[in-house]
N, C-alpha and C positions, 0 to 999 in steps of 0.2 A: 343926594336928594335932601331938600329942605322939607319942612313940615307941610307946606302947601303942595309941593310936588308929590310928596308921599301920599297925600290925600287924593290927588289926581290919579296916581298909579292904582291905589286901592279901588277907586271908583271904576277905573277902566277894566280891571280884571274881575270885579264883583266880589271882593273879599272883605269880610269884616273881622278885624283882629279879635282873637279870644285869648287862649293861653298858649304858651310856647310848648306844645306837646306834639306827639306824632300825628295825631288827627289833624291839627292845624297845619302842620308841615305838608301833609299829603294834599289837603285842600288848596293850600297856597300854590303848590307846584302844578296841580291840575289846572287851576284858573290861570296861572301865569302862562302856561304852555298853550292853552286854548286861545288866549287873547293876544299873545305876542309870538308871531310865527318866526321860524328859521328861514333865512334867505341869504343868497350870495349875490344879489343883484348889484349891490354897490361895487363889489370887487370886479365883477364881470364888466361893468361900465367904466372901470378905472377910477372910481371915486375914492377919496381918502376915507379911512374908517377910524376916526379918533375914539378912544375909549375912556376919556375922562367922564366923570359922572354927569356933567351937564350935557355933553354931546350925546351920550347914550339916552338920557331921558328925553331930550328933544327929538331924536330920531324915532325911538320906539314908542313913546307915550304920546307926544304931541303930534308928530308927523305920521304915526301909525305905519311905519315902513318895515318893521321887523328887523332882524339882524342875525348874526351868527354867535358862536359859543362865547366869545369874550363879551359881547354886548349883552346877550341874554342872561348869562350867568353873573356878570358884574351888576346888572340891574337887580337881579334876584338877591345877590349878596347884600346890596344896599338895603333892600326891603327886609331881609332876614335880620340884619343888624339892628335896624330901627324897631323891629318887632320884639327884639330882645333875645333872639336865638344866638347860640354860639356857632359861628360859621367862619370858614376860611377857604381861600382858593387853593386848588391843586392843579397840576398840569400832567398831561399824558401824551402818549404817542399813538397815533392812529395805526391800525394794523390793516394793510391793504391785501385784498385777495385771500383772506383767511390764512395768511402766512406770517406767523409771529416773527420770524427772522427778518422780515422786510419792514418792521415797524420803523417809522421815521423819527424826525425830531420831536421834541416835546412842544407841539403846537396846538394841542387841544386843552381847553380849560374846563374844569369841573369844580364842584364844591364838596367840602366835608362839613356836615352839620352834626354836632354832638348833642345828644339828648340823654340825660340821666347817666352820663358817662359812656354811652354807646355811640360810636361814630357811624354816620350814615352817608352814603354817596347820594348826592343830589346833582342832577345834570339836565338842564333845560335846553342845552345847545348842541346835541348830537344829531340834529335833523330827524330823518325818518326812522331812526333807530334809538332815539333818546328814551331812556326809561321814564315812564310817566308816574312813577312813585319812588319814594326814597328806597334805597337798597342798603341793608345792613352790611357794613364793611367787613365785620368779623364773622361772616358765615359763608360756608362753601355750599350751602343748600341752594336749590333752585328757588328763586323768589318771583312771585306773581305780581304783575302790575296790570292796570286796566287795558294795556295795549300789548301784552305779551309777557313771556317769561325770560328771566335773566339769571345769570350765575356769575359769581366772582371766584376766580381760581388763582391760587398763589403762583407767582412767577418771580424767581430770583428774589430781590428785596422788595417786591411790590405785588401787584395784582393785575389780572387780566379780566376785563368785563366781556362777557359772552352773552349773546342773544340765543335763547334755546327754542328750538322748534322740533318737537318730537325727540328723536334720538340724535338730531343734528345740533351743532353749536356753531354759531358765527362769531369769530373773534372780532371785537370792536376796537378796543384800545387797551394799552397797558399803562399803568401809572403807579406811583408810590405816594406816600403821605407826607412827603417833604414840604414844609411851608414855602410858599411862593411870595416874593416881593412884587410890588406893582411894576417895577422896572422889568422883571422877568416876563410879566404878562405883556408889557408893551413891546418887548422884543419879539415874542411869539406872534402877536397881532400884526406887527410890522411885516414879518416874513409872509404870513398867509395872505395878507392884503396887497402886497407889492411884488413879491418875488415872481419872476416869469414862469417858474416851474410849479408854482402853487396851483393846485386844482381849483382853488377858489377864483382864480383869474380866468379860467377857461370853461368852467362848468356852471351853468345856471341851475341852482338847486333851491328848492323851497320845501318846507314841511310844516304841517300843523296837525297836532293831535287834539281831537275833540272828546268831550267827556263820555260820549256813548260808546267809546272803544274804537271808533274809526280814525283813520289817518288820511290826510291829503299829502301827496308828494309830487314833486316836479323835478325832473332831470332833463335839462336842455329843452327838447321839444315834447317830452313825454310826461303828461299829467296822469296820475293814478289815484283813484279813490280805493282805499283798502278798508273793508268792513271786517268786524271781528268774526263773522261766520265764514271767512275765507273768500268771500266774493270780492272781485276786483274789477273796476271799470277803468280801462286804459284809453286815453285819447291823445292823438298826436296833434300838436298845435303848429300851424304853419304861418300864421300872420300875427303881427304885433297887436292888433286890436283884440284878438282872441286871447293872447297872452295876458294883456293888461286886465281883461275881464276875469280870467281865471285867477290871477293874482289877487284881485279885489274880492271876488265872490267866494273863493275857496280858501284863500290864505289871509284874508282881511288886510292885505298890503295896499296901502293908499299911495298912488303915484299920480303926478300931474300928467295929463294926456297932451303932451306937446308934440309938435312935428319933429323936433330934434330927438326926443326920447323914442318916439315911434320908429323913426328912421334907424336909430342905432339898434333897437331891439329886432327890427326886421332883418338887418344885416347879420345879427347873431343867429337868428333862426335859419336864415338861408345857408349859413356855413355849418350848421349843426343838424341839418335835417337828416332823419333816418330813412326817408323815402316811403314811410308806411303810414299814410294819412288815414284818418277815420277814427272810429270809436269801437273798442272791443270789450266784451264782458267775459270774464273767466272766473273759475272757482277753483280754489286749491288751498291746501293747508300751508300755513307758514306766516311768519312775520314779514314786515317790509324788508325787501332785499335791495332797495336802492342804495347806492353808495353815498348817502348823505352823511356828512361828518361835521 
C-alpha cells in the first residue's frame, strides 16, 4: 500500500493511528475484521486469487469483496508495517474433525506481532473461528477474546491453537514460528485457490465478526447469526437473490448483480442444498462450530 491507499484503508475500517502498543493492536484487529469479511466466493466461482499488495487492496478495500487468510492477513501485515509494528507472516496446517493426526499441508497463513519482546498471534483470516484479539504466543493459559476463549498448546516443535468451550476444546490449526518467504505464501495460496481437492473450491464460506460479540457465518446454503449469549438464528438460503442480499447486508460483501453471476450462484445452491429450508432460532452454549478456515 502507498500512503494514499493506506489512508483509504484506515478510513474504511475507522481506525486512527496512535501508538504501537497492545491496545492499538487490539483495536486495529477488531476494526479490520468487522470491515473486511472472510469469504471463499472467488475460489468457488473459479476466479484467480492474486496476493500481490495491489490486487489485495483493490479487491478488499476498493471493491469491498472480502477475502480469505492470505488476502486478509497480508493486507493487515501491510497496515501493521506502515504503522510501525514488528510483524511477520507464519503458516500452519488446519486440523480437520478435531483430529490432530489429520492435519494437512501448511496452507493457512497467520501473523506474529512482537510487542516489547513478547510475540503475539494475530489472525484475521480463520473465518468463523478466527480469534478477534491478539493471543500471547508464550502462554498456555486460556485467553479471552470478544468472541470466545482460546488456548495455545505445545505440539512437537510448534503450537496448536484451540477454541475453548467449557470443558471442550476444538483443535483449529498447528503451526510453528519459522519465518515465511513471499514465495512460500504464493505456493500455499495457489494450492488452496486452484487444487481440485481444496475445500475452498467446493465450499461457499463467509464469516464476519462484529464488535458487539456476534458473528455472522455462511456455509454453502446455511447462514447463521451467532450471538454472545448463545442464541443462534439459522436460515437456509435457496436462491441467488437471497444469497446476494445476505452477503451484502450481513457480510458487507459487494458484488455486481449480473445475470451471469446469479446463474452461477443458483447452480451452486441447487447442488449444495440440504433440503431444510426456512429459519430456525436455537440457544446453546458454545463458540461457532462452522468449518470456516
